[in-house]
N, C-alpha and C positions, 0 to 999 in steps of 0.2 A: 356405772349405776347397777348393772346386772348384765347378763349375757345378751338380752334382747334390747337393751337401752344404750343409747349413745349420750355422752355428756351434753352436747349441743349439736343440733342439726343445722349446720351453717349454710342456710340457703341465702340467696342474694339479698332478700329483704332483711334478714337478720344482720347480715354483714353491713348493709347500708345503715340500718338503725343504730348499730353499735358504733360505727365510725362517726356518725353524727353526734352521738352521746359523748364519745371520747374527745371529739374536736371541741365541742362546747365546754366540756369540763376543763380541758387544757387551757382554752382561752380565758375562762373565768379565773382559774388559778394564777395564770401569768399576770392578768390585769390587776387582780386583787392584791397579790403579793407585791407587785411593783408599786402600786399606790400606797400600800402600808409602809413600805420601805422609804418612800419619799416623804409621806406625811408624818411618820413616827420613826425617825432615824434612830431613836434610842432603844427601841424594843429589839428583842433577840429574834433569831431565825425561828426558834421553836415556837415563840409566841405568834409570829406571823403565820406559821403553818397551822397552829391551833385555831386561830381566827378564820383562816381561809377554809379549812376543811369543815369547821362547824357551820359557817354560813352557807357553804355549798351543799352540805348534807341536808340542812334544813330547807333550803330552796328546792332541792330535788324531791324531798318528801312532799312539799306542797304540790309540785307538778304531778307526782304520782297520785295524790289524793283527788286532784281535779280532773284527771283523765276520764275516770268513770262517768261522772255526771256530764262532762262535755260530750262524750259519745252518745249518751242518751238524749241530749238536746240537739245534737247535730252529727249525722253519720260521717261527715267529712273528717272527724277526729278519730275514727276507728283505726287508721293505721298506727296511731300512737298506742293503742290498746294492745295490739297483737303481741308485742314483745315487751309489755310493761314489766314483766318479771326480770328481764335483763336490767332495766332501769333500777328496779328495786335492789338487785344484787350490787350494782355499782354504788348506789346510795349507801348501802350498809358498809361497803369497803371504805368509802370516804369517811363515814362516821366512825369506823373502827380506827382509822388513822388518827382522827381527832382524839378519840379516847386514849389510844396508846401514848401519844405525845403529851396529853394532859397528865396522865399518870406518871410519866417520866419526869415531867417538869415539877409537879407538885407533891409527889408521894414517894420518890426514890432516894431523897437525900437525907431522910431522917433515920431514926433508930427503929421505926416500926415497919413491919412488912407492908408493901404497897397496898395489897387488898384490904388489910386491916386498917391502914391509914385512911383509905377511901371512905370507909364507913364510920370511922371514929374521930376523924380530925374535926368534924363539926358535930356537936352533940345536942344542940338545942332542938330536939324533935317535938317539943311541946308547944312551940310558938310558930304560927303559920308564916309570918313575915321573915322569920329567921330559920325556917326549916331547911335542913341541909339539901342543897340542890344537886350535889354530885351523885349521890345514890339514885336519884331520879333518872339522871342521864344514863347511869349504868343499867338500870332496869329496862329503859327504852332500848338500849343497845342490845341487851340480851334478847328482847322480843324480835328486833330486826335480824339478829343472827339466826334465830329459829326459822324465821320466814325465808331468809336467804338460803339456809341449809336445806329447806324442804321445797324449794321453788321448782325443782325438776318434776316432770310428769311421772317419774318413778314413785315419788311420794304421793302425788295426787291419786295414782292408781291404787297404791297399797294402803293408804290411810282411808280411802274412799272420799268422793267429792264433798260430802257433807262435813266430815271432820276436817279435811284440808281447807275448805272454805272458811270454817269457823276459826281455824288457826290463823289464817291470813287476814281475817277481819280484825284481828288484834292489832293491826297497824293503827287503828284509831286510838287504842289504848296507848300505844307507843307515842303517837302524836300528842296526846294529852299530857303524857309524862314529860315530853320534850318542851311543850309550852310552859309547864311548871318549872322545868329545869332552867329555861331562859328567863322566866319571870323572877325566880328567886336567885338567879345568878347574875347575869350581865345587867339586867334592869335594876338591880339593887345597887350596882356599882356605878353605872353611867347616869349622869344627870341630864343628858340630852334627851328630848322627847322623841327624837327621830326613831330610836330603837323600839320604843313602845308603839309608835305609830306604825312601823313596818310590821311588827308582830300582830297588831290589831287588823291591819289590812289583809294579811295572810289568813288569819282566822276567819274574818268576815267573808273573804272570797270562798273559802272551802264550805262554810255553812250555807252561804247564799246559793252556790251552784248545786249543792245537794238538795236543798229545799225546792229550787226551781225544777230540777229533774223529777223530784217526787211529785210535785203538783202537776207537772205535765203528764206523767204516767197515770195519776189518779183520774185525770180528766178523760182519759180514753178507756178506763176500766168499764167493763160491762157487768152490771149487777141486775139480773132479772128480778121482777117483782114476785113471780111465782113459776112453778113448773107445770107442765101438762100432766095428764093422768098417767102417761106411760114414761115419764121421766125426761122427755125431750124439751128443750127450750128453743124458742124462736129467737135467733140472734141477729140476722141481717138479711138483706137481699143478696142474691148471687152476684149481681153487678157491683156490690160493695167490695168484693174481693178481686184484686187485679190478677191476671193470669200469672201463674208461677210465684205468686206471693200469698200472704196470709192475713187474716184478721185475728188479732189477739183478744182473748176474752178472759175475764175472771168471774167464774160462776161457782158460787158456794165454796169459795176458797181454792178452786181448781184453776190453775193458770194454763190456758189452752190456746193453741194456735191452729186455726182452720185454714188449710191450703187448698187453692184451686189450681188444677193442672190437667191438661189434656181432656177437658170435658168431664172432670171428676172432682170430688171434694173428699179430703181426708183430714182428720184432726189428731194431733199429737200433743204431748206436753210441751209447753213453751220453754222449758228449762233444759238446756243442753247438759249432757252427762259430764262434760269436761269441766266447766267452771260455772255451771248454771247460766250460761249465756242465753240471750233471748232468741230462740229459734224463729219466732214469728217475725223478727225484724230481718231475717235472712230471706233467701229465695231458693227456688228449686233449680239446681244446676245438674245437667246430665241425669235427670230423673231422681235426684236426691235432694232432700232438704239440707241446705248448707248453712251452718251457723255463721253469723256475721263476725263473730269474735275471732275464732281460730280455724274455721273451715271444717269442723267436724260434720259428718254427713249421716243422714238417716233416710231410709225409704219411707215415703209418706203413708203407705198402706199398712205398715207393721211396726214402724218406729225402730227398726233394726239398722245398724250400720252395715254397709256392704262388706263382704268378706275381703280381707282376713280380719277386719276390725270386729269387735264384739260388743260395743256400747249399744244400749237399748233405752228407749223412753216409752212412757205410757201412751196408750192410744185411746181414742174416744169414738163412740158411734155417731155417725152423721147421717142426716136425711135431707132430702130436698123436695119440697112441695110447692107448686105454684110459684116457682122462682124464688122461694124463701128457704133459708138455711136453718136447719134445726140440729142442735147438738145435745147429746146426753152427757151431763157432767160427771157421770160415774166412770172412773178410770178403769181400764183393763190393765192387766199385768204388763210390765215393760216387754216389748217385742211381740205382743199379741196381734196377729193379722186380722184385720176387719175389712169387709167389702167396702170400697169407696162408694159414696153417693154419686149416681150418674146424673149429669145435667141433661135437660131436654135438648 
């Protein structure tokens, strides 16, 4: 990636994660291909591979899209999130195999170049039910390629977190394109309602989990009715914040995490600089706020990562009166040191 970057830091957790992924994928392909060969002995090996890789890639994409909301609903799913990018790269490679075999089987035996044939073999772009489904799949694969190619922290650092996150949110665009690709492709050819039912279950699962996670987070948002004259907001009692943990607040659009530690209170932005992970759902380890997603750390009094790391988050002024916590929602520049509020 560059002089200071390694392609993958293969720690034990990553190795275990990837071995499990590869084992499950191999098992799925073996079982699927065996059943296809038994149930449909007339189809070719290429067709079996096309079916196997398409269903596997679509299944993996569903898993990727539900990991986020599952983690917000239950912290026990967090280990699945830590190396989700590995799963995304594997999913793209499986989808790429599907795309390559599809082009070989359907677009290499004619007189037209395969890329031209892909977009010109079906020309009824004006009717929705007959809209060419293969270009939709190609567009989705292109998005997945861009995401896989920029999955390393090298790109996260150099594109900046906001741009990188926006790029990777396009996975939902890819998912929509694939749903249309399946709906206008296999569902137009197969008469069995099983395929439509499976597609509906997958779509409903993703939408439902995202809505549940959103409603759960909205329920815990703190929206004050008014500010005091000096800009501070009374947010909670000191005892509402567990030791070495945080209370998360949304005040005038500012996402804030107030941490209690060693008889003190400090407030920082709730958004980790790495991937906007929820710092307020983490805890203080070895004196540092530790993000629950990937372990990025920040000092609570100034929002700075300990050397040699250079990430910084915004800080907020905190006060404590009569065992009540007050926060000023006006952010200071990332890395600004502020005196912690001392507890009685």
